[in-house]
N, C-alpha and C positions, 0 to 999 in steps of 0.2 A: 465254079466260084467257091472260094474258101472263106472261112471266117476265123478270126483269131480271138482267143480268150486268154486272159492273163489271170494268174492266181491273185485274188484280191485279199484273201485272208485264210489262215489255217488255224483251226481250233485243235491243238495237239492234245492227245490223251483225253478226248472228250468223254469217253467211257472207259471202264476198266476191262470190258469185253467187246466182242464184235458189235458194231452198230448195224442192226438188221433193218431198220426202217426210219425214214424221215417224213415229217409232215411240215408243210410251210403254210403260213398265214400272212396277211398283210403286215404283221408286226413281229412274228416269231419264227424260229426254227425249233421244232420239237424232235428229239432223237430217242429212239427205243433200242435197247440192247439186251444182252444176256443178264445184265444186272437188274436189280429190283426196281430202280427208280427211272422214271422218265426225266429228261433234262430239257430245259427251255432256255433258248438264247434270243436276245433281242436283235433284230435286223434293222431297227430304226435308229440305233445308237452306234457311235464309233466304237470300234474294237469288239463289237458283238458280245456284250457282257452276258454272263449266265444270270438268269433272272429267277428261275425256280427249279427245284428238284421235287418231283412228285413221287412219293412212295406209292407204288402201284401194284406190281405183280411180283410176288415173292420168288417165283422161279424164272423171272425174266420176261421180256416182252418181244414178240416177233413182228408185230405190225402196229403202226400208228397212222391215223388218217385225220384229215380236217375238212370241215365244210369250207366253201369258197370264201366266206366272210371271216372265217377263223373264230366264230363265236361258239363253235362246238367241235370237240375232238372225240375220237374213240381209240382205245388201245386194246389189243388182244394179247394175252399172255400164255405162256406155256402151261399155266395152271388151268386152262380151259375157260377162263373168264374174260369178259369184255367190259371195260370201264368206259362210261360216257363222261366227258369232261365239259364243263361250261365255262366260258370266259365271263368273269364278273369283276368289275373295277380293275381291269388290267391283269387279273390273276386267273389261272385255271383252277377250278375247284371240281371235286367229284360230284356228279349229278345223279348217276345211276350205275348199278352193277348188274350186268346180264350174266347169268350162270345157267347154261343149258344142261350141263352135266359136269361130273368131276373129271371127264376124260380130256387129256391133252389132245388137241386137234379137233375137238367138237366145234370150236370156233377158231378158224384159221385165218385165211385172207379176209380182210374186211374193207368196206367202202361206205362212205357217207354220201347221201344225196347232196346236191349243191346247196340246198337250204338247211341241211343238217337235220331234216325231219325223219329220214329213213336210214336205217343201217342194214346193210346186207353182209352176209358172211358165208364162206364155204366151210365144208366139213371134211374130215378124213375119209368119209365113205361116199362123197360125191353129192351130198345134198347142198342146196343153197337156201338159206333162211333169211327172212326179212322182218325187221322190227320197226314199230311206228312210235315216234316220240309222243304224238298226240294221244296215243292209247297207253300211256305210261310204260312205253317200251315193251308192249305186248307183241309176241310173234304173230304176224298177220298172214304170212305166206311161206310156203316151202316149195321149191322147185326140185324135182327128182331127175337124176341123171343115171348113167349105167354103173355108177358106183366107184369111179376112180377118184382118188384124192384130188380135191380142188386146191390147186397151188396158187391161183391168182384170180383176181376179181376186179371189175370196174363197173360203175354206173354211168350212164350217159348224162350229159348236162341237161338235156331236155326231159329227163326222167322216163323216157320210153323203153330203154334197154338195160338189161343186165348181161354182162359178158363174163365168162369164166374160162380159165385154162386149167387143164388137168394133167395128172402124172402120166396118163396113157397117150398123151399127145392130142387129145380131143379139145376142141374149142366150141363152147355153146353160147348162143345168143338167145336170151329170153325176152319176150315182149311183156313189159310190166303192165300194160293196159289190159291185155287179155289173160295174162297169167299162163301163157303157153310158150312152148319152145318155138322160136322163130327159125333158127338155123343151127345145124350141127356142121361145123366147118372142117374141111379137109385142108391139107397142106403141110402140117407138121406131124411127124411120126414119132417124135421123142417128147419127153416132158416139157410142158409149157409153163414157164416160171413167171411170165409177166404178160398182162394184157392191159391195153389202154385205149380208151375211146376218145377221139378228137373232140375239141371244144364245140365244134358245130354239130356233133353227134352224127357225122357222116362216115368216118373211117374208123376201123378197128385195127390196131397194131397188136401183134402177138409174137412172142419170142421165147426161146429157152435153149435146150441142149442141142438143137439143130444148128445153132450159131447164125441163123438168119432171122430177120424180122419180116414176117408176112403181113401184108396190108390187105384188108378186106373192105368192100362196100357193105356197111352194116345193114342197110335196108334190104339189099338183094342177097347178101351172103357170098357174092362173087369175090374171088381172090383177084386183086388188081395189080399186085406187084410184090417184089421181094427186095429187101435192103440187105446187101451182102458186104462183108468186110470185117466182122468180128472173127477172131480166131479161137474163141473160147465160149463157154456157156454164157448166155445173156440172162442176167438176173433181174433187171429192172428197166422200166420204160416210163417216160413222161413227156406229154405234149406241151409245147409252148402255148401261151395264152391265145395267140392268133391261129394256131394250127399249122403254121408254116414250117416249123421244125419239130423234130422228135429227138429226145435225149435217151441214150441207152448206156447201161453199165454192165460189165462182164466180169467173169471169175478170174481173168488174168490182170485185173486192175485197170483196164482201159475204159475210158468214158468217151462216147462219140456223139456228135451232133449231126443230124441228118436233115437235108433239104427234101421236103415232100414233093416240091415242084419238079426237081431234077432227079429225085430218087438216088442221091449221092451223099456220101459222107463229106461234110464240109469242115469238120474239126475233130481232132483226136487228142485226148490228154491222158497221160500216165503219171500219176503221182505216186503210185505204189504198184507192186506186182501181186498184191493180195486182192481177194475178192471185193468188188464193189457191190454191196447189197442194195443200195438205194441211191437214186438220183432224182433231183427235183429242180424245176425252174423256180426262181423267186418271182413274186408278183412284179410286173413292170412298173407298178405305182411306187415301188420302194426306191429303186435306183435305176441305173442303166441295166441293159439286159444281163442277167446273172443266173447262174445255176449253182447247185450245191451237190456234193457227192460224199458218201461215207460207206464204210464197210469194215473189213477184217483188220485194217491197220488202226482202228479205234479212234481215228481223227476225222474231222469234218473239214472238207476243202471247199472254199467258195471261189468261183471264177466270174470275172466280168468281161464283157466284150470289149476288145481294144478299140479305142476311139480313133 
């Protein structure tokens, strides 16, 4: 079975440098780049107008994430800082600034819990740190690994697991309830650039320079399948709300949609031959099934499923 997606809209020259990360909420797309400002576009209005520019990270921003309801966001910059943003009267305002050190890479990949109460981050030397909003964003936990750069991170929707992908190809799954390592996963021998836990918190997808997407049962740690078809490094992954489909983007500009049931690619798009740094499904509550992709071509492309 194949699916067809049409280009719904393109925001040309959305940033003046590579767009490294996207966050989506029920009302907005937020894009982070090598420029100092985050930009916020409305997805509930025609033509997707620019609504805000948030002066954030003087050296640029490499990750931005959102809670499921969009009421809280977090951005991590090349300056080593992480900014927490809160939605107030339809605008994002700075809520808190986390500064673990002056070192770039001390806060790298980040993830917010579904309710926005916890922030997790990786570091250049393999640690995973967790901060708690209820404790004024105090660091409440650190997980230790064997020291390889943490390139990717995700938190499960049920709050039980933290998954990380590392430069040495290792994938770790931590149990948040016990504070212990649950699994050290095999299967990828090259840098892992993306990890994503399914909405039901049952499957973990991981990908990177191996050009395949490995699927694991997150509770047992068993590798249950591979998705093959990309011809370049895979930079980004995102699950659909139902967990039926997985979205991926690669360094050759290709974006793919995968059926988890059939373990096959059901759609491929190529808007550019430049790296896709970030792909995200839009909330189904907004419009028909849609996703968004951005990267080194500095534009944001929105796709909708053909009716």
